[in-house]
C-alpha positions as CSV (number, residue, x, y, z in Angstrom):
1,M,-17.9,-0.8,8.5
2,I,-15.4,2.3,8.5
3,L,-15.4,2.2,4.6
4,S,-18.9,2.0,4.3
5,A,-19.1,5.4,6.3
6,V,-16.7,7.0,4.3
7,A,-18.0,6.1,1.4
8,Y,-21.5,7.4,2.6
9,A,-19.4,10.6,2.8
10,T,-17.4,11.1,-0.2
11,Q,-18.3,11.2,-3.9
12,K,-15.0,10.7,-5.9
13,I,-12.2,8.9,-3.4
14,G,-11.6,5.6,-3.7
15,M,-11.4,3.2,-0.8
16,V,-8.9,0.2,-0.4
17,A,-9.9,-2.4,2.3
18,T,-7.1,-4.8,3.5
19,F,-8.5,-8.5,3.8
20,S,-6.3,-11.8,4.0
21,T,-6.7,-14.4,2.0
22,T,-5.6,-17.0,4.9
23,Y,-8.3,-16.6,7.1
24,N,-11.1,-15.6,5.4
25,L,-14.1,-17.3,3.0
26,P,-14.3,-16.4,-0.5
27,Y,-18.2,-16.3,-0.2
28,N,-18.2,-13.9,2.5
29,L,-15.3,-12.1,1.4
30,A,-16.9,-11.5,-2.1
31,R,-20.4,-10.4,-0.7
32,Q,-18.9,-7.5,1.2
33,L,-16.5,-6.0,-0.9
34,K,-19.2,-6.2,-3.6
35,T,-22.1,-4.8,-1.4
36,L,-19.3,-2.0,-0.7
37,D,-18.6,-1.5,-4.0
38,T,-22.1,-1.0,-4.8
39,L,-22.9,1.3,-2.2
40,S,-20.0,3.7,-3.0
41,G,-20.7,3.4,-7.0
42,G,-17.7,1.8,-7.7
43,R,-15.0,3.3,-5.4
44,V,-13.8,-0.2,-3.5
45,G,-10.4,-2.2,-4.2
46,W,-9.0,-4.9,-2.3
47,N,-5.7,-5.3,-0.8
48,A,-5.1,-9.1,-0.4
49,V,-2.5,-9.9,1.9
50,T,-1.4,-13.6,2.7
51,T,-1.1,-13.0,6.2
52,G,2.5,-13.4,7.7
53,T,2.8,-13.2,11.1
54,P,2.1,-16.3,13.5
55,F,0.6,-14.3,16.2
56,T,-2.3,-13.5,14.1
57,A,-2.9,-17.3,13.0
58,Y,-3.7,-17.9,17.1
59,N,-6.7,-15.4,16.4
60,F,-8.3,-17.8,14.0
61,G,-8.1,-21.4,16.1
62,N,-5.0,-23.1,17.7
63,K,-3.0,-24.0,14.3
64,P,0.2,-22.9,12.8
65,L,0.6,-20.4,10.7
66,P,0.9,-22.0,6.9
67,D,4.1,-21.6,5.3
68,T,5.0,-19.4,2.6
69,T,4.3,-21.8,-0.3
70,T,0.9,-23.0,1.0
71,R,-0.1,-19.4,2.0
72,Y,0.2,-18.0,-1.6
73,E,-1.5,-21.6,-2.8
74,M,-4.4,-20.2,-0.8
75,A,-4.5,-16.6,-2.3
76,H,-4.3,-17.3,-5.6
77,E,-7.5,-19.6,-4.7
78,M,-9.0,-17.0,-3.1
79,V,-8.6,-14.1,-5.5
80,E,-9.8,-16.9,-8.3
81,A,-12.6,-18.0,-6.4
82,V,-13.9,-14.4,-5.1
83,Q,-13.1,-13.0,-8.9
84,T,-15.7,-15.8,-10.3
85,L,-18.2,-15.0,-7.7
86,W,-18.0,-11.5,-8.9
87,G,-18.7,-12.3,-12.2
88,G,-21.4,-14.8,-11.8
89,F,-24.4,-12.5,-11.9
90,G,-24.7,-11.3,-15.6
91,E,-23.9,-7.6,-16.3
92,H,-27.0,-7.2,-18.0
93,A,-29.1,-9.6,-15.9
94,Y,-30.6,-7.0,-13.3
95,I,-33.8,-6.0,-15.2
96,T,-36.0,-4.8,-12.0
97,D,-39.0,-4.5,-14.1
98,K,-41.9,-3.3,-12.6
99,E,-44.6,-4.0,-15.0
100,S,-43.7,-7.1,-16.0
101,G,-42.2,-8.1,-12.5
102,V,-39.1,-9.6,-13.5
103,F,-36.6,-8.6,-11.4
104,A,-33.2,-10.2,-13.1
105,D,-33.1,-12.7,-16.1
106,M,-32.0,-15.7,-14.5
107,S,-30.3,-17.2,-17.6
108,Q,-27.9,-14.6,-16.9
109,I,-26.9,-15.7,-13.1
110,K,-24.4,-18.5,-13.1
111,P,-23.1,-20.3,-10.1
112,A,-19.3,-20.5,-9.3
113,N,-19.1,-24.2,-8.9
114,Y,-15.2,-23.1,-7.9
115,K,-13.2,-26.2,-6.8
116,G,-9.8,-25.5,-5.4
117,K,-7.2,-27.7,-3.1
118,H,-8.2,-25.1,-0.7
119,Y,-11.1,-23.1,-1.1
120,Q,-14.4,-24.3,-2.3
121,V,-17.7,-22.4,-3.0
122,K,-20.9,-22.9,-5.3
123,G,-22.7,-19.3,-5.7
124,A,-24.0,-17.6,-7.0
125,L,-23.7,-13.9,-5.9
126,P,-26.7,-12.1,-6.1
127,I,-25.3,-8.9,-6.5
128,P,-25.0,-6.9,-9.8
129,A,-22.2,-5.7,-11.5
130,T,-20.9,-1.9,-10.4
131,P,-19.6,0.9,-12.3
132,Q,-16.4,-0.3,-12.6
133,G,-17.5,-4.1,-13.0
134,Q,-16.0,-5.3,-9.4
135,P,-13.2,-4.0,-7.4
136,P,-9.3,-4.3,-8.3
137,V,-7.3,-6.1,-6.5
138,F,-4.3,-4.8,-4.5
139,Q,-1.4,-6.5,-3.4
140,A,1.9,-5.8,-0.7
141,G,5.4,-7.9,-0.7
142,P,8.3,-8.3,-2.7
143,S,8.8,-12.0,-2.5
144,P,8.9,-13.8,-5.8
145,E,5.4,-15.4,-4.8
146,G,4.3,-11.7,-3.8
147,V,5.2,-10.8,-7.2
148,E,3.8,-13.7,-9.1
149,L,0.6,-12.7,-7.3
150,A,0.5,-9.1,-7.9
151,G,1.6,-9.9,-12.1
152,R,-1.4,-11.9,-12.3
153,F,-4.1,-10.1,-10.5
154,A,-3.5,-6.7,-8.9
155,S,-3.9,-3.6,-9.8
156,G,-1.7,-1.4,-7.7
157,V,1.1,-2.5,-5.3
158,Y,2.4,-1.0,-2.2
159,A,5.8,-0.9,-2.3
160,N,9.0,0.1,0.5
161,P,11.8,1.1,-1.8
162,F,14.4,3.2,-0.4
163,T,16.3,4.7,-3.3
164,I,15.1,5.5,-6.4
165,D,17.3,2.5,-8.2
166,E,15.5,0.3,-6.4
167,A,12.1,1.4,-6.8
168,R,12.5,1.8,-10.6
169,A,14.1,-1.8,-10.7
170,Y,11.2,-3.7,-8.5
171,R,8.6,-1.0,-10.8
172,N,10.3,-3.1,-13.3
173,V,10.0,-6.4,-12.2
174,L,6.2,-5.9,-11.2
175,K,5.4,-4.5,-14.9
176,Q,7.3,-8.1,-16.7
177,S,5.4,-10.0,-14.3
178,A,2.0,-8.5,-15.4
179,I,2.9,-9.1,-18.9
180,R,4.1,-12.8,-18.3
181,H,0.4,-13.6,-17.1
182,G,-1.2,-11.7,-20.2
183,R,-1.5,-8.5,-19.3
184,N,-0.5,-5.2,-19.9
185,A,2.2,-3.4,-18.4
186,G,-0.1,-0.2,-17.7
187,D,-2.4,-2.6,-15.4
188,I,-0.5,-3.0,-12.5
189,N,0.6,0.1,-10.6
190,M,3.1,0.6,-7.9
191,F,3.0,2.9,-5.3
192,S,6.0,3.8,-3.2
193,G,5.7,4.5,0.3
194,F,7.3,7.5,2.0
195,M,6.8,9.1,5.4
196,F,7.3,13.1,5.9
197,T,6.7,15.8,8.0
198,I,6.0,19.1,7.1
199,G,7.0,22.8,8.6
200,D,7.5,26.3,7.4
201,T,11.3,25.5,7.5
202,Y,13.7,22.5,7.9
203,E,14.4,23.4,12.0
204,E,10.6,23.5,12.5
205,A,9.9,20.6,10.9
206,L,12.7,18.7,12.4
207,A,12.0,20.0,15.9
208,R,8.5,17.8,15.4
209,R,10.0,15.2,14.6
210,M,12.3,15.5,17.7
211,Q,9.1,15.9,19.8
212,L,7.3,12.8,18.6
213,I,10.3,10.8,19.4
214,D,10.3,12.2,22.8
215,F,6.9,10.8,23.2
216,M,8.6,7.2,23.0
217,S,9.1,5.2,26.1
218,D,13.2,4.7,26.9
219,E,12.9,1.1,26.1
220,E,11.7,1.8,22.7
221,F,13.9,5.1,22.4
222,Y,17.1,3.2,23.4
223,G,16.1,0.2,21.0
224,Q,16.1,2.6,17.9
225,I,19.7,3.5,19.6
226,R,20.8,0.0,19.3
227,Y,19.8,-0.2,16.0
228,L,21.1,3.0,14.9
229,S,24.4,1.7,16.1
230,A,24.3,-1.4,14.2
231,M,23.6,0.4,10.9
232,I,26.5,2.7,11.8
233,G,29.0,0.6,13.1
234,I,29.4,2.8,16.3
235,D,28.1,1.6,19.7
236,L,26.0,4.9,20.7
237,Q,24.9,3.3,23.8
238,H,27.3,5.0,26.0
239,L,27.5,8.5,24.4
240,D,25.5,11.2,24.7
241,V,22.8,10.7,22.0
242,N,21.8,14.5,22.0
243,Q,25.3,15.7,21.1
244,P,27.4,15.2,17.4
245,L,29.3,12.4,17.8
246,P,33.2,13.4,18.2
247,S,35.3,13.8,15.1
248,H,37.1,10.8,15.4
249,L,33.9,8.4,15.7
250,Q,32.3,10.4,13.0
251,K,35.1,9.2,10.3
252,Q,34.5,5.6,12.0
253,A,31.2,5.4,10.7
254,T,30.5,2.7,8.0
255,P,27.2,1.9,6.5
256,H,26.2,-1.5,7.0
257,P,26.3,-3.4,4.2
258,H,23.0,-5.3,4.6
259,D,20.4,-2.0,5.2
260,P,19.5,0.2,2.1
261,R,19.2,2.9,4.9
262,S,22.6,2.9,6.5
263,P,24.1,5.5,3.8
264,R,21.9,7.9,4.7
265,A,22.5,7.3,8.1
266,V,26.3,7.4,8.4
267,E,26.1,10.6,6.1
268,L,23.6,12.4,8.7
269,I,26.6,11.4,11.7
270,K,29.1,12.9,9.1
271,Q,27.4,16.1,9.0
272,G,27.4,16.8,12.7
273,L,23.8,15.9,13.6
274,S,23.7,13.8,16.8
275,P,21.9,10.4,16.9
276,K,18.5,11.5,18.3
277,E,18.3,14.2,15.3
278,A,19.2,11.2,12.9
279,L,16.8,9.4,14.2
280,A,14.7,12.5,13.8
281,N,15.6,12.6,9.7
282,G,13.8,8.9,9.9
283,V,16.9,7.0,9.3
284,I,15.4,3.9,10.5
285,N,12.0,3.7,9.4
286,Y,10.3,1.6,7.2
287,H,10.0,4.3,4.2
288,P,12.3,6.8,3.0
289,V,11.6,10.2,5.1
290,V,10.9,13.6,4.1
291,V,11.6,16.4,6.9
292,G,11.4,20.0,5.8
293,T,9.3,22.2,3.9
294,A,6.1,21.6,1.7
295,E,8.5,22.2,-1.2
296,D,11.0,19.5,-0.3
297,V,8.4,16.7,-0.1
298,A,7.0,18.0,-3.6
299,D,10.6,17.9,-4.6
300,F,10.7,14.4,-3.5
301,M,7.8,13.1,-5.3
302,E,8.7,15.0,-8.6
303,E,12.0,13.4,-8.7
304,W,10.8,9.6,-8.0
305,F,7.9,10.0,-10.9
306,K,9.8,11.6,-13.3
307,A,12.6,9.0,-12.8
308,G,10.2,6.4,-13.7
309,A,10.7,5.2,-10.2
310,T,6.7,4.8,-9.2
311,D,3.2,5.8,-10.7
312,G,2.0,6.6,-7.1
313,F,2.7,7.4,-3.9
314,S,1.4,5.6,-0.4
315,L,1.5,8.7,2.2
316,A,2.3,7.9,5.9
317,P,2.1,11.3,7.4
318,D,3.3,11.8,11.1
319,S,-0.3,12.7,12.3
320,Q,-3.2,13.8,11.1
321,K,-1.7,17.3,11.3
322,G,0.3,16.1,8.6
323,V,-2.5,15.2,6.3
324,K,-4.1,18.8,6.1
325,D,-0.3,20.0,5.2
326,F,-0.2,17.7,2.5
327,V,-3.7,18.7,1.0
328,E,-3.3,22.2,1.8
329,K,0.6,23.2,1.0
330,V,1.7,20.1,-0.8
331,V,-0.7,19.3,-3.2
332,P,-1.2,22.8,-4.9
333,I,2.5,22.5,-5.5
334,L,2.2,19.4,-7.2
335,Q,-0.6,21.0,-9.3
336,E,1.0,24.1,-10.4
337,R,3.9,21.6,-11.7
338,G,1.4,19.7,-14.1
339,I,2.3,16.2,-12.4
340,Y,-0.9,16.0,-10.1
341,H,-4.6,16.5,-11.5
342,T,-6.6,19.3,-10.4
343,D,-10.0,17.4,-10.6
344,Y,-11.0,13.7,-11.2
345,E,-10.9,11.7,-14.4
346,G,-13.5,9.7,-13.6
347,S,-15.9,8.5,-10.9
348,T,-14.5,4.8,-10.2
349,L,-11.4,3.7,-8.7
350,R,-10.1,1.5,-11.5
351,E,-10.9,5.2,-13.5
352,H,-8.3,6.9,-11.3
353,L,-5.8,3.9,-11.3
354,G,-5.9,4.2,-15.2
355,V,-6.9,0.2,-15.6
356,P,-9.3,-1.3,-17.5
357,Y,-12.7,-2.7,-16.5
358,Q,-13.1,-6.1,-15.5
359,Y,-15.6,-8.3,-14.3
360,G,-15.4,-12.1,-13.4
361,L,-12.3,-13.9,-13.7
362,N,-9.6,-13.4,-16.3
363,T,-8.5,-16.3,-18.0
């Protein structure tokens, strides 16, 4: 419903809706997404997720969450069934000839007759092709099963790498997965997530991040302090978290070997930042965090993009003000540097992504 409103109010922007492949039915999902794609003129995508939270499962009946293997079996079948339904209404079947009274060429409308282990659907779906054919599929999740699902179906992948090297390696894994499934490497785009807070100076941006921390409950804040303690190998709970650590403790700080964010946390502590300031710099956030000026944010994006670490970005601003700051301050810098377009190159989401037209299930 929200995306229907967005579609009505916009002309070019793409819209990606997240729907579970475990807790939906193929026909309803195919109908909803293709209807929205029709309303928007071909600007809709589907982020296909398997749902990995047991508590979510209880919203759909008193049954345990299926195991990983089963959920991904269901995901492959769900996408197959949905795409088969999408392609069942022939691309040239929609005639709407007023004089002859013929609405559609019924010979070009085929039932899906999809029969899988987990999903079965007959069809047909009475919705014609959109300007992009059908919505592109997105995926999130770096597990081997997720990589296979992405390689087979996805045009876009949401990723959470913390370093350029990690991002570049994962991007290559995704491209190779696409190739194994008979697709081109360019058919799949990786979008690296990152968070940011923009100010006219670093100090201003940091102050805003500190203010956001102040909105936390004590329980949440000291939970983060405990987490930071584990990351740097020092118990911070009995120290003044608003002051830099004593020099002898700074020297003892050691990054946790199994957390890729830890080296950054240790670096900031050894620079003399307080534990609270280190948290404000995003050292325990689930994406890399840029705290600084619009130029700092643009520098981060340019470095990752030119290093071949990503095809694009999944932005997580700190607030609605962050969205406004990014659009008005960062985008012009990226355009001046020639790494972001000054206008849309097409009208559909597939054109925005640079991926080929598709109609029905690719076999």
